[in-house]
PyMOL Python script that loads the backbone (N, CA, C, O; Angstrom):
from pymol import cmd

cmd.read_pdbstr("""\
ATOM      1  N   MET A   1      -5.100   3.198   5.110  1.00  0.00           N
ATOM      2  CA  MET A   1      -5.072   4.044   3.944  1.00  0.00           C
ATOM      3  C   MET A   1      -6.491   4.252   3.411  1.00  0.00           C
ATOM      4  O   MET A   1      -6.853   5.348   2.984  1.00  0.00           O
ATOM      5  N   PHE A   2      -7.290   3.174   3.443  1.00  0.00           N
ATOM      6  CA  PHE A   2      -8.655   3.300   2.941  1.00  0.00           C
ATOM      7  C   PHE A   2      -9.445   4.322   3.749  1.00  0.00           C
ATOM      8  O   PHE A   2     -10.180   5.131   3.182  1.00  0.00           O
ATOM      9  N   MET A   3      -9.299   4.289   5.059  1.00  0.00           N
ATOM     10  CA  MET A   3     -10.025   5.238   5.909  1.00  0.00           C
ATOM     11  C   MET A   3      -9.546   6.671   5.653  1.00  0.00           C
ATOM     12  O   MET A   3     -10.350   7.603   5.655  1.00  0.00           O
ATOM     13  N   ALA A   4      -8.265   6.843   5.438  1.00  0.00           N
ATOM     14  CA  ALA A   4      -7.732   8.169   5.130  1.00  0.00           C
ATOM     15  C   ALA A   4      -8.307   8.663   3.806  1.00  0.00           C
ATOM     16  O   ALA A   4      -8.719   9.817   3.686  1.00  0.00           O
ATOM     17  N   TYR A   5      -8.329   7.787   2.830  1.00  0.00           N
ATOM     18  CA  TYR A   5      -8.850   8.152   1.511  1.00  0.00           C
ATOM     19  C   TYR A   5     -10.337   8.519   1.603  1.00  0.00           C
ATOM     20  O   TYR A   5     -10.775   9.516   1.028  1.00  0.00           O
ATOM     21  N   ALA A   6     -11.097   7.710   2.326  1.00  0.00           N
ATOM     22  CA  ALA A   6     -12.527   7.976   2.465  1.00  0.00           C
ATOM     23  C   ALA A   6     -12.774   9.312   3.157  1.00  0.00           C
ATOM     24  O   ALA A   6     -13.646  10.074   2.739  1.00  0.00           O
ATOM     25  N   ASN A   7     -12.021   9.598   4.200  1.00  0.00           N
ATOM     26  CA  ASN A   7     -12.188  10.875   4.905  1.00  0.00           C
ATOM     27  C   ASN A   7     -11.761  12.052   4.039  1.00  0.00           C
ATOM     28  O   ASN A   7     -12.363  13.123   4.116  1.00  0.00           O
ATOM     29  N   ALA A   8     -10.750  11.872   3.231  1.00  0.00           N
ATOM     30  CA  ALA A   8     -10.332  12.940   2.313  1.00  0.00           C
ATOM     31  C   ALA A   8     -11.438  13.227   1.304  1.00  0.00           C
ATOM     32  O   ALA A   8     -11.685  14.385   0.966  1.00  0.00           O
ATOM     33  N   LEU A   9     -12.101  12.185   0.824  1.00  0.00           N
ATOM     34  CA  LEU A   9     -13.173  12.361  -0.157  1.00  0.00           C
ATOM     35  C   LEU A   9     -14.352  13.149   0.399  1.00  0.00           C
ATOM     36  O   LEU A   9     -15.015  13.880  -0.337  1.00  0.00           O
ATOM     37  N   ILE A  10     -14.617  13.004   1.701  1.00  0.00           N
ATOM     38  CA  ILE A  10     -15.738  13.746   2.293  1.00  0.00           C
ATOM     39  C   ILE A  10     -15.262  15.011   3.013  1.00  0.00           C
ATOM     40  O   ILE A  10     -15.989  15.606   3.808  1.00  0.00           O
ATOM     41  N   ASN A  11     -14.027  15.401   2.711  1.00  0.00           N
ATOM     42  CA  ASN A  11     -13.448  16.660   3.171  1.00  0.00           C
ATOM     43  C   ASN A  11     -13.235  16.732   4.686  1.00  0.00           C
ATOM     44  O   ASN A  11     -13.260  17.818   5.264  1.00  0.00           O
ATOM     45  N   LYS A  12     -13.029  15.594   5.319  1.00  0.00           N
ATOM     46  CA  LYS A  12     -12.664  15.561   6.743  1.00  0.00           C
ATOM     47  C   LYS A  12     -11.145  15.488   6.804  1.00  0.00           C
ATOM     48  O   LYS A  12     -10.561  14.416   6.965  1.00  0.00           O
ATOM     49  N   LYS A  13     -10.527  16.640   6.673  1.00  0.00           N
ATOM     50  CA  LYS A  13      -9.083  16.729   6.501  1.00  0.00           C
ATOM     51  C   LYS A  13      -8.294  16.232   7.705  1.00  0.00           C
ATOM     52  O   LYS A  13      -7.369  15.433   7.553  1.00  0.00           O
ATOM     53  N   GLU A  14      -8.644  16.690   8.885  1.00  0.00           N
ATOM     54  CA  GLU A  14      -7.905  16.284  10.079  1.00  0.00           C
ATOM     55  C   GLU A  14      -8.014  14.776  10.309  1.00  0.00           C
ATOM     56  O   GLU A  14      -7.041  14.123  10.688  1.00  0.00           O
ATOM     57  N   GLU A  15      -9.196  14.241  10.076  1.00  0.00           N
ATOM     58  CA  GLU A  15      -9.397  12.805  10.259  1.00  0.00           C
ATOM     59  C   GLU A  15      -8.597  12.013   9.218  1.00  0.00           C
ATOM     60  O   GLU A  15      -8.056  10.952   9.527  1.00  0.00           O
ATOM     61  N   ALA A  16      -8.525  12.522   8.000  1.00  0.00           N
ATOM     62  CA  ALA A  16      -7.739  11.863   6.951  1.00  0.00           C
ATOM     63  C   ALA A  16      -6.263  11.817   7.336  1.00  0.00           C
ATOM     64  O   ALA A  16      -5.617  10.779   7.193  1.00  0.00           O
ATOM     65  N   VAL A  17      -5.734  12.921   7.817  1.00  0.00           N
ATOM     66  CA  VAL A  17      -4.330  12.970   8.242  1.00  0.00           C
ATOM     67  C   VAL A  17      -4.115  12.034   9.431  1.00  0.00           C
ATOM     68  O   VAL A  17      -3.087  11.362   9.517  1.00  0.00           O
ATOM     69  N   ASN A  18      -5.079  11.990  10.342  1.00  0.00           N
ATOM     70  CA  ASN A  18      -4.993  11.090  11.490  1.00  0.00           C
ATOM     71  C   ASN A  18      -4.865   9.637  11.022  1.00  0.00           C
ATOM     72  O   ASN A  18      -4.029   8.897  11.540  1.00  0.00           O
ATOM     73  N   TRP A  19      -5.673   9.227  10.061  1.00  0.00           N
ATOM     74  CA  TRP A  19      -5.609   7.856   9.558  1.00  0.00           C
ATOM     75  C   TRP A  19      -4.309   7.601   8.795  1.00  0.00           C
ATOM     76  O   TRP A  19      -3.767   6.497   8.858  1.00  0.00           O
ATOM     77  N   LEU A  20      -3.813   8.584   8.092  1.00  0.00           N
ATOM     78  CA  LEU A  20      -2.521   8.410   7.424  1.00  0.00           C
ATOM     79  C   LEU A  20      -1.422   8.138   8.445  1.00  0.00           C
ATOM     80  O   LEU A  20      -0.580   7.262   8.248  1.00  0.00           O
ATOM     81  N   ASN A  21      -1.439   8.892   9.527  1.00  0.00           N
ATOM     82  CA  ASN A  21      -0.442   8.686  10.572  1.00  0.00           C
ATOM     83  C   ASN A  21      -0.609   7.346  11.272  1.00  0.00           C
ATOM     84  O   ASN A  21       0.378   6.742  11.694  1.00  0.00           O
ATOM     85  N   LYS A  22      -1.846   6.873  11.400  1.00  0.00           N
ATOM     86  CA  LYS A  22      -2.073   5.547  11.974  1.00  0.00           C
ATOM     87  C   LYS A  22      -1.446   4.474  11.089  1.00  0.00           C
ATOM     88  O   LYS A  22      -0.928   3.478  11.594  1.00  0.00           O
ATOM     89  N   SER A  23      -1.488   4.669   9.788  1.00  0.00           N
ATOM     90  CA  SER A  23      -0.878   3.682   8.888  1.00  0.00           C
ATOM     91  C   SER A  23       0.632   3.613   9.114  1.00  0.00           C
ATOM     92  O   SER A  23       1.234   2.548   8.973  1.00  0.00           O
ATOM     93  N   LEU A  24       1.239   4.737   9.460  1.00  0.00           N
ATOM     94  CA  LEU A  24       2.671   4.748   9.775  1.00  0.00           C
ATOM     95  C   LEU A  24       2.960   3.961  11.044  1.00  0.00           C
ATOM     96  O   LEU A  24       4.003   3.315  11.151  1.00  0.00           O
ATOM     97  N   ASP A  25       2.051   4.012  12.000  1.00  0.00           N
ATOM     98  CA  ASP A  25       2.225   3.261  13.247  1.00  0.00           C
ATOM     99  C   ASP A  25       2.329   1.758  12.985  1.00  0.00           C
ATOM    100  O   ASP A  25       2.959   1.026  13.749  1.00  0.00           O
ATOM    101  N   PHE A  26       1.707   1.314  11.902  1.00  0.00           N
ATOM    102  CA  PHE A  26       1.746  -0.103  11.545  1.00  0.00           C
ATOM    103  C   PHE A  26       2.829  -0.409  10.513  1.00  0.00           C
ATOM    104  O   PHE A  26       2.892  -1.516   9.979  1.00  0.00           O
ATOM    105  N   GLY A  27       3.680   0.579  10.235  1.00  0.00           N
ATOM    106  CA  GLY A  27       4.808   0.357   9.338  1.00  0.00           C
ATOM    107  C   GLY A  27       4.491   0.529   7.866  1.00  0.00           C
ATOM    108  O   GLY A  27       5.330   0.228   7.017  1.00  0.00           O
ATOM    109  N   TYR A  28       3.308   1.001   7.548  1.00  0.00           N
ATOM    110  CA  TYR A  28       2.907   1.155   6.154  1.00  0.00           C
ATOM    111  C   TYR A  28       3.351   2.517   5.656  1.00  0.00           C
ATOM    112  O   TYR A  28       2.827   3.539   6.099  1.00  0.00           O
ATOM    113  N   ALA A  29       4.313   2.546   4.738  1.00  0.00           N
ATOM    114  CA  ALA A  29       4.852   3.811   4.226  1.00  0.00           C
ATOM    115  C   ALA A  29       4.995   3.744   2.707  1.00  0.00           C
ATOM    116  O   ALA A  29       6.100   3.574   2.192  1.00  0.00           O
ATOM    117  N   PRO A  30       3.887   3.876   1.997  1.00  0.00           N
ATOM    118  CA  PRO A  30       3.892   3.721   0.542  1.00  0.00           C
ATOM    119  C   PRO A  30       4.208   5.020  -0.207  1.00  0.00           C
ATOM    120  O   PRO A  30       3.346   5.555  -0.904  1.00  0.00           O
ATOM    121  N   TYR A  31       5.417   5.521  -0.071  1.00  0.00           N
ATOM    122  CA  TYR A  31       5.726   6.827  -0.652  1.00  0.00           C
ATOM    123  C   TYR A  31       5.457   6.917  -2.156  1.00  0.00           C
ATOM    124  O   TYR A  31       4.820   7.880  -2.583  1.00  0.00           O
ATOM    125  N   PRO A  32       5.906   5.972  -2.978  1.00  0.00           N
ATOM    126  CA  PRO A  32       5.640   6.115  -4.422  1.00  0.00           C
ATOM    127  C   PRO A  32       4.142   6.201  -4.728  1.00  0.00           C
ATOM    128  O   PRO A  32       3.723   6.956  -5.606  1.00  0.00           O
ATOM    129  N   PHE A  33       3.343   5.424  -3.998  1.00  0.00           N
ATOM    130  CA  PHE A  33       1.892   5.439  -4.205  1.00  0.00           C
ATOM    131  C   PHE A  33       1.278   6.750  -3.738  1.00  0.00           C
ATOM    132  O   PHE A  33       0.542   7.395  -4.485  1.00  0.00           O
ATOM    133  N   ILE A  34       1.571   7.138  -2.527  1.00  0.00           N
ATOM    134  CA  ILE A  34       0.946   8.327  -1.944  1.00  0.00           C
ATOM    135  C   ILE A  34       1.388   9.610  -2.641  1.00  0.00           C
ATOM    136  O   ILE A  34       0.622  10.572  -2.709  1.00  0.00           O
ATOM    137  N   SER A  35       2.595   9.634  -3.150  1.00  0.00           N
ATOM    138  CA  SER A  35       3.085  10.842  -3.812  1.00  0.00           C
ATOM    139  C   SER A  35       2.375  11.094  -5.136  1.00  0.00           C
ATOM    140  O   SER A  35       2.388  12.214  -5.646  1.00  0.00           O
ATOM    141  N   LYS A  36       1.754  10.053  -5.696  1.00  0.00           N
ATOM    142  CA  LYS A  36       1.071  10.197  -6.989  1.00  0.00           C
ATOM    143  C   LYS A  36      -0.447  10.222  -6.880  1.00  0.00           C
ATOM    144  O   LYS A  36      -1.132  10.454  -7.876  1.00  0.00           O
ATOM    145  N   LEU A  37      -0.976   9.989  -5.701  1.00  0.00           N
ATOM    146  CA  LEU A  37      -2.421   9.935  -5.525  1.00  0.00           C
ATOM    147  C   LEU A  37      -2.987  11.350  -5.413  1.00  0.00           C
ATOM    148  O   LEU A  37      -2.844  12.002  -4.378  1.00  0.00           O
ATOM    149  N   GLU A  38      -3.615  11.807  -6.457  1.00  0.00           N
ATOM    150  CA  GLU A  38      -4.052  13.202  -6.547  1.00  0.00           C
ATOM    151  C   GLU A  38      -5.118  13.599  -5.534  1.00  0.00           C
ATOM    152  O   GLU A  38      -5.165  14.755  -5.112  1.00  0.00           O
ATOM    153  N   THR A  39      -5.962  12.675  -5.142  1.00  0.00           N
ATOM    154  CA  THR A  39      -7.035  13.024  -4.205  1.00  0.00           C
ATOM    155  C   THR A  39      -6.468  13.606  -2.917  1.00  0.00           C
ATOM    156  O   THR A  39      -6.937  14.640  -2.440  1.00  0.00           O
ATOM    157  N   PHE A  40      -5.454  12.941  -2.351  1.00  0.00           N
ATOM    158  CA  PHE A  40      -4.857  13.455  -1.129  1.00  0.00           C
ATOM    159  C   PHE A  40      -4.244  14.830  -1.354  1.00  0.00           C
ATOM    160  O   PHE A  40      -4.400  15.722  -0.520  1.00  0.00           O
ATOM    161  N   HIS A  41      -3.562  15.004  -2.450  1.00  0.00           N
ATOM    162  CA  HIS A  41      -2.884  16.276  -2.704  1.00  0.00           C
ATOM    163  C   HIS A  41      -3.879  17.413  -2.930  1.00  0.00           C
ATOM    164  O   HIS A  41      -3.647  18.536  -2.483  1.00  0.00           O
ATOM    165  N   LYS A  42      -4.972  17.132  -3.612  1.00  0.00           N
ATOM    166  CA  LYS A  42      -5.980  18.169  -3.852  1.00  0.00           C
ATOM    167  C   LYS A  42      -6.684  18.582  -2.565  1.00  0.00           C
ATOM    168  O   LYS A  42      -6.872  19.772  -2.310  1.00  0.00           O
ATOM    169  N   VAL A  43      -7.069  17.612  -1.767  1.00  0.00           N
ATOM    170  CA  VAL A  43      -7.855  17.891  -0.570  1.00  0.00           C
ATOM    171  C   VAL A  43      -6.982  18.362   0.591  1.00  0.00           C
ATOM    172  O   VAL A  43      -7.370  19.263   1.334  1.00  0.00           O
ATOM    173  N   LEU A  44      -5.811  17.757   0.747  1.00  0.00           N
ATOM    174  CA  LEU A  44      -4.998  18.001   1.939  1.00  0.00           C
ATOM    175  C   LEU A  44      -3.817  18.933   1.715  1.00  0.00           C
ATOM    176  O   LEU A  44      -2.961  19.060   2.590  1.00  0.00           O
ATOM    177  N   LYS A  45      -3.756  19.583   0.566  1.00  0.00           N
ATOM    178  CA  LYS A  45      -2.582  20.404   0.225  1.00  0.00           C
ATOM    179  C   LYS A  45      -2.291  21.510   1.232  1.00  0.00           C
ATOM    180  O   LYS A  45      -1.140  21.928   1.363  1.00  0.00           O
ATOM    181  N   ASP A  46      -3.298  21.990   1.941  1.00  0.00           N
ATOM    182  CA  ASP A  46      -3.104  23.073   2.902  1.00  0.00           C
ATOM    183  C   ASP A  46      -2.956  22.582   4.341  1.00  0.00           C
ATOM    184  O   ASP A  46      -2.806  23.386   5.260  1.00  0.00           O
ATOM    185  N   GLU A  47      -2.998  21.272   4.536  1.00  0.00           N
ATOM    186  CA  GLU A  47      -2.891  20.704   5.884  1.00  0.00           C
ATOM    187  C   GLU A  47      -1.436  20.493   6.261  1.00  0.00           C
ATOM    188  O   GLU A  47      -0.717  19.758   5.584  1.00  0.00           O
ATOM    189  N   LYS A  48      -1.003  21.127   7.327  1.00  0.00           N
ATOM    190  CA  LYS A  48       0.374  20.985   7.801  1.00  0.00           C
ATOM    191  C   LYS A  48       0.692  19.520   8.107  1.00  0.00           C
ATOM    192  O   LYS A  48       1.770  19.031   7.770  1.00  0.00           O
ATOM    193  N   GLY A  49      -0.239  18.832   8.741  1.00  0.00           N
ATOM    194  CA  GLY A  49      -0.033  17.438   9.104  1.00  0.00           C
ATOM    195  C   GLY A  49       0.195  16.534   7.905  1.00  0.00           C
ATOM    196  O   GLY A  49       0.924  15.547   8.002  1.00  0.00           O
ATOM    197  N   PHE A  50      -0.423  16.860   6.775  1.00  0.00           N
ATOM    198  CA  PHE A  50      -0.242  16.063   5.563  1.00  0.00           C
ATOM    199  C   PHE A  50       1.189  16.188   5.054  1.00  0.00           C
ATOM    200  O   PHE A  50       1.790  15.197   4.639  1.00  0.00           O
ATOM    201  N   HIS A  51       1.729  17.388   5.084  1.00  0.00           N
ATOM    202  CA  HIS A  51       3.100  17.597   4.614  1.00  0.00           C
ATOM    203  C   HIS A  51       4.110  16.949   5.565  1.00  0.00           C
ATOM    204  O   HIS A  51       5.143  16.443   5.127  1.00  0.00           O
ATOM    205  N   GLU A  52       3.813  16.967   6.847  1.00  0.00           N
ATOM    206  CA  GLU A  52       4.671  16.268   7.807  1.00  0.00           C
ATOM    207  C   GLU A  52       4.631  14.760   7.543  1.00  0.00           C
ATOM    208  O   GLU A  52       5.660  14.086   7.587  1.00  0.00           O
ATOM    209  N   TYR A  53       3.441  14.246   7.272  1.00  0.00           N
ATOM    210  CA  TYR A  53       3.281  12.829   6.940  1.00  0.00           C
ATOM    211  C   TYR A  53       4.099  12.475   5.694  1.00  0.00           C
ATOM    212  O   TYR A  53       4.819  11.478   5.688  1.00  0.00           O
ATOM    213  N   LEU A  54       3.989  13.285   4.648  1.00  0.00           N
ATOM    214  CA  LEU A  54       4.741  13.021   3.417  1.00  0.00           C
ATOM    215  C   LEU A  54       6.243  12.981   3.674  1.00  0.00           C
ATOM    216  O   LEU A  54       6.950  12.134   3.127  1.00  0.00           O
ATOM    217  N   ASN A  55       6.723  13.888   4.497  1.00  0.00           N
ATOM    218  CA  ASN A  55       8.153  13.902   4.824  1.00  0.00           C
ATOM    219  C   ASN A  55       8.563  12.619   5.558  1.00  0.00           C
ATOM    220  O   ASN A  55       9.614  12.047   5.270  1.00  0.00           O
ATOM    221  N   LYS A  56       7.733  12.170   6.502  1.00  0.00           N
ATOM    222  CA  LYS A  56       8.027  10.939   7.239  1.00  0.00           C
ATOM    223  C   LYS A  56       8.041   9.729   6.298  1.00  0.00           C
ATOM    224  O   LYS A  56       8.933   8.884   6.370  1.00  0.00           O
ATOM    225  N   VAL A  57       7.045   9.661   5.422  1.00  0.00           N
ATOM    226  CA  VAL A  57       6.938   8.531   4.502  1.00  0.00           C
ATOM    227  C   VAL A  57       8.113   8.526   3.521  1.00  0.00           C
ATOM    228  O   VAL A  57       8.677   7.473   3.225  1.00  0.00           O
ATOM    229  N   LYS A  58       8.467   9.683   3.030  1.00  0.00           N
ATOM    230  CA  LYS A  58       9.589   9.772   2.094  1.00  0.00           C
ATOM    231  C   LYS A  58      10.887   9.324   2.772  1.00  0.00           C
ATOM    232  O   LYS A  58      11.685   8.595   2.184  1.00  0.00           O
ATOM    233  N   LYS A  59      11.085   9.767   4.008  1.00  0.00           N
ATOM    234  CA  LYS A  59      12.295   9.391   4.746  1.00  0.00           C
ATOM    235  C   LYS A  59      12.358   7.884   4.949  1.00  0.00           C
ATOM    236  O   LYS A  59      13.408   7.273   4.751  1.00  0.00           O
ATOM    237  N   ARG A  60      11.234   7.280   5.344  1.00  0.00           N
ATOM    238  CA  ARG A  60      11.202   5.826   5.538  1.00  0.00           C
ATOM    239  C   ARG A  60      11.479   5.089   4.237  1.00  0.00           C
ATOM    240  O   ARG A  60      12.181   4.077   4.231  1.00  0.00           O
ATOM    241  N   ALA A  61      10.932   5.590   3.138  1.00  0.00           N
ATOM    242  CA  ALA A  61      11.150   4.947   1.840  1.00  0.00           C
ATOM    243  C   ALA A  61      12.622   5.034   1.433  1.00  0.00           C
ATOM    244  O   ALA A  61      13.175   4.077   0.891  1.00  0.00           O
ATOM    245  N   GLU A  62      13.252   6.172   1.693  1.00  0.00           N
ATOM    246  CA  GLU A  62      14.654   6.349   1.340  1.00  0.00           C
ATOM    247  C   GLU A  62      15.580   5.493   2.210  1.00  0.00           C
ATOM    248  O   GLU A  62      16.646   5.070   1.762  1.00  0.00           O
ATOM    249  N   GLU A  63      15.165   5.242   3.454  1.00  0.00           N
ATOM    250  CA  GLU A  63      15.981   4.462   4.378  1.00  0.00           C
ATOM    251  C   GLU A  63      15.743   2.961   4.270  1.00  0.00           C
ATOM    252  O   GLU A  63      16.475   2.175   4.872  1.00  0.00           O
ATOM    253  N   PHE A  64      14.737   2.558   3.519  1.00  0.00           N
ATOM    254  CA  PHE A  64      14.393   1.144   3.401  1.00  0.00           C
ATOM    255  C   PHE A  64      15.485   0.392   2.657  1.00  0.00           C
ATOM    256  O   PHE A  64      15.878   0.773   1.554  1.00  0.00           O
ATOM    257  N   VAL A  65      15.965  -0.674   3.270  1.00  0.00           N
ATOM    258  CA  VAL A  65      17.031  -1.480   2.676  1.00  0.00           C
ATOM    259  C   VAL A  65      16.632  -2.937   2.686  1.00  0.00           C
ATOM    260  O   VAL A  65      16.133  -3.443   3.691  1.00  0.00           O
ATOM    261  N   VAL A  66      16.849  -3.611   1.581  1.00  0.00           N
ATOM    262  CA  VAL A  66      16.612  -5.035   1.495  1.00  0.00           C
ATOM    263  C   VAL A  66      17.960  -5.719   1.378  1.00  0.00           C
ATOM    264  O   VAL A  66      18.727  -5.435   0.459  1.00  0.00           O
ATOM    265  N   ASP A  67      18.249  -6.615   2.300  1.00  0.00           N
ATOM    266  CA  ASP A  67      19.518  -7.338   2.262  1.00  0.00           C
ATOM    267  C   ASP A  67      19.389  -8.636   1.509  1.00  0.00           C
ATOM    268  O   ASP A  67      20.365  -9.375   1.381  1.00  0.00           O
TER     269      ASP A  67
END
""", "prot")
cmd.dss("prot")
cmd.show_as("cartoon", "prot")
cmd.util.cbc("prot")
cmd.orient("prot")
């Protein structure tokens, strides 16, 4: 997430989305956090990959169950 955030700050959009997707590979899906973080939304709002990432993270968050 830190690498994605850093790349978003320097306007490397594709690299930021790439790092976001890498975080999913490790099971990290912080939907409540990412949905409120304005930096990603401001910088990546036009990136198709960012919206796909948000959909994946939201789905994982909705499916998360604690027994």
